[in-house]
N, C-alpha and C positions, 0 to 999 in steps of 0.2 A: 958629625952631627951632634947637636947639643940637646940635652934634656932641659925641660923647663923646671925651674926650682921655685917652689912656693914656700911660704912660712908654714912651719908645722906647729900646730896647737895640740897640746896633750891635756886631757882631763883624766883624772884617776879617782875611782870610787870603789871602795871595798876590794881593792886588789885588781880591778879591771881597768885596763888602760884603753882609752879611746883616742885615736889619732885622727885629726882632720887636716886637710890641705897638704897631703903627702906629695912628694915630688912626682911629677908625671913621668912615666916611663919614656925613655928615648926611643929612637927608631929601631934600635936593635931589639929592645924588649917587645915593642909592638909587633915586630916580625917574628917573634918567638925564636930568635936565633941563639939566645943564651938560656941557660938552665941553672936554677938554683938548687936542684935536687942533689941530695947527698947520698952516700952509700947506705946510710941508715938514719933517716930523718927522725925517726922516733927517738933514737939515742941522743941525737942533737937537741931535740926539743926538751927532753928530760934533763940534759946537761945544762941547758940554758935556763931551765925553770920557767919558760914562757912559751905559750902557744899563740901564734899570730894567726888570726882568722879574718878573712875577708868577708865583710857583711854589707848588706844594702843599707843606705841611709835615707833613701827617699822612695821606698816601695812598701808602704804600709799595706797589710799588717805584718809583713815579713821583717821589715826593719825601717825605722824612721827615728828622727830626733824629737824627743818630747819637749814640752814647754820648759822643763828644767835643763834643757840642752844635753840630756843624757840619752843614749841610744835605747830603744825599746822595740820589741817585736818578737815574733816566733823564732826567727833566725838568731836573734841575740840570745834568747834563752837556750837554744840548742848549742850555740857556741860555748855558753857558760857551762853546760853539763859535760861537754867534751873536755874542757880544761879541767873540770873537777874530776872527771874519770881518769885523766892522765896525771892528776895530782900536781898540776903546775898553774902558774898565774895565766891570766888571759889578757891578750892585747887585741883589741878590735880595730880593724883597718877598714875604712869605708871604701867600697869598690863599686864600679858600674858594670853593666853588661859587657862593654867594650874592653875593659882593662882587667877583668877578674882572672882570665886565663893567663895573660902576660905577667900579672903580679905573682901568680903561683909559680910559673915556669922560671921566673927570674929571681926567686927566693925572697920576694917582699912579704909573702905570706906563706904559712904552712898548709892551710886548708881554705877551701872556698865553702862558705855556708851562706849562699846568696841566691835562693830560689833557682838553683841550677838544674836544668833538665838534661836528660841523657840523649845523645844521638850518635850516629855512626861517626860523624866527623870529629866530634869531641873525644870519642873513645880512642881515636888514633893518637891523641896527644896527652890525655890525662886519664886517671882511673877514677872510678866512682864507688861510693859506699853503697850499702843497702839504702832504700828510700827512707827519708826521715820526715817528709812534709807532704801534705796533700796539695796538689795543684790540678784542678780539674774543672770541667764544665758540667753543669747539672741543671735540672729543673727544680725550681724553688717555688713554694707557695706558703700560705698561712698554715699554722699548726693543725687546724681542724679539717683540712682538706685530705680526703682519703685517697691520695694518689701515691702509688708505690712503683709504678713502671709505666712505660710508654703506652701499654695497653689500657691503662686507666685514664688516659687523657681524653678519650672520646666524650664529647659533650662539653668539654671545657675549652677555655681560651688561653693561649700561651703567647706571651710577647717575646720577641727575639730581634736582635739587630741583623738587618739584612746583610747577607754575605759573610757573616761571622762564622767561626768554627762551630758555634752552637747551632746556627741556622743550618749549616751543611750536614752536621751529624744528626741532628734531631729529625730533619726531613727524611732521612733514610729509614727511621724507625717509627714514623707516625702511623697510627691506624686511621681508618676512615672516620670522619665525623669530628675531627679536631679543628678548632678554629684557631689557626696560627696567624698572628698579627705581626707583620714585619715592619720595623721602624728603621729610620736612616742612620741613627747613631745611638750609642749606649745611653746617653742622658735621656733621650726620648723614650727608650725602652723601659728604663727604670721608672720614669715618671708615670708611664702607662700602668705599671704594676702598682705603684704607690697610690695612684688616684682611683684604682679599681677598674680601669679600662680593660685590664686583663686579669684573669684569676691567678695565673702563674707566670713566671718569667724564667727564661733559659739564659743563664749567664755563668760567669766564672765564680768560683768559691770566694775569691778575695773581694769581688764586687758585692756579692751577697753579704759578706761580713760587714762591709762598709754600710750597706743599706740597713742591716740589723742594728748597727750602732747608732745610726742617725735617725731611724724611724722605727722605734720599738713597737709602736701601735700596729704596724703592719710588717712585723718581723718575718723575713723569708726563711722558711725551714726547708732543708734539703729533702727532696722527694726521691730522686734517683739520679745516678751519674750518667752523663752522656758520653764523656770521653775523659779518661784518666791519664794524667801526665805528671807523676809525682816528681819531687825534687830530691836531689842527692848531694852528698858532700863530695867536693872535688879534691883529688889528691894528685901529687906528682906520680908519674909512671914508676912501676917497679919498687914501690915502698911497701912491701908485703907486711912488715911488722906494724907499721903505722895503720895500714888499712885494716888489719886484723883487730887492732885495739879500737879503732873508730867504730867498726861494725859491732864489736862486743858491747860498747857503751850504748850505741843506738838501740841495739836489740834488747838490752837490759831495761832501758827507759821506756821502750814500747811495751815490753812484757809486763812491767809493773804499773802501767796505766798513765805514766807521767806525760808521754807525748800526746796521748789522747786528751788529757786535761789541758795541755797547751793548745791543742787544736780547738777545743771548746772555748778557751779564753780568747784566742786571737781570730779564729775563723768562724766562731759561733756554731760549729757543727763538729761531730766526732770524726776521727780518722775514718775514711771510707774503707769498707772491707775489701774493695777492689785494689787498694794500694798494696802492691806486692812486697815481699820481704827480701828480694834479691835483685 
């Protein structure tokens, strides 16, 4: 079986390499039958002097390509601090949800920093760092609304997309007297909030960040979290030394407030207190 070969374009800026149009993995890689893990991947990275990180290129605000054709986003900044912490150069490799695990397992990348959630199936084949990014559903409203929990929603109207995770989870915690308005798609739900048809909106933090950027006059501010599902750095199995260093770097940058500042910059809200540290 043959792999599909595409032209590789390389952009370099301040020591960061950005590769686009990488070779698509063949059938063996897609099935996860090969592994690029070494006996000590951390030692190999330091010897090579380069950290290859799989990042999103079309999932803002985690990662996208800016007007200057350079990658930008929360995950890009986190990849940068990981390379800095390891004292090596950074090579950014664009990945998609379908190929990020095969790329890791076949040695095309050393780490996944691509809004990766943790679940039991993935834990069978890769390891995870401590959480580094917020990914959650919450209730948002304008700044001066005094809502801090589901109990405070009584007497208020909340817009939500019918059948979404926000709809299902919020319904479980709603007190009596809440006017919940269900819409058929996300665009209509957002429009209802922006036009004042609803006082609050239940949605994902990335959607709220986009609303805040495009409509500052009705900027949604987080009131409380409905469901928390943070993101983790993905690593090959049994790379204890590399995992230890990645966790150390992430913990340091969370403790000194840097990750919180990134969250404010890209998601327009602080790191949620509910985001665990392990």
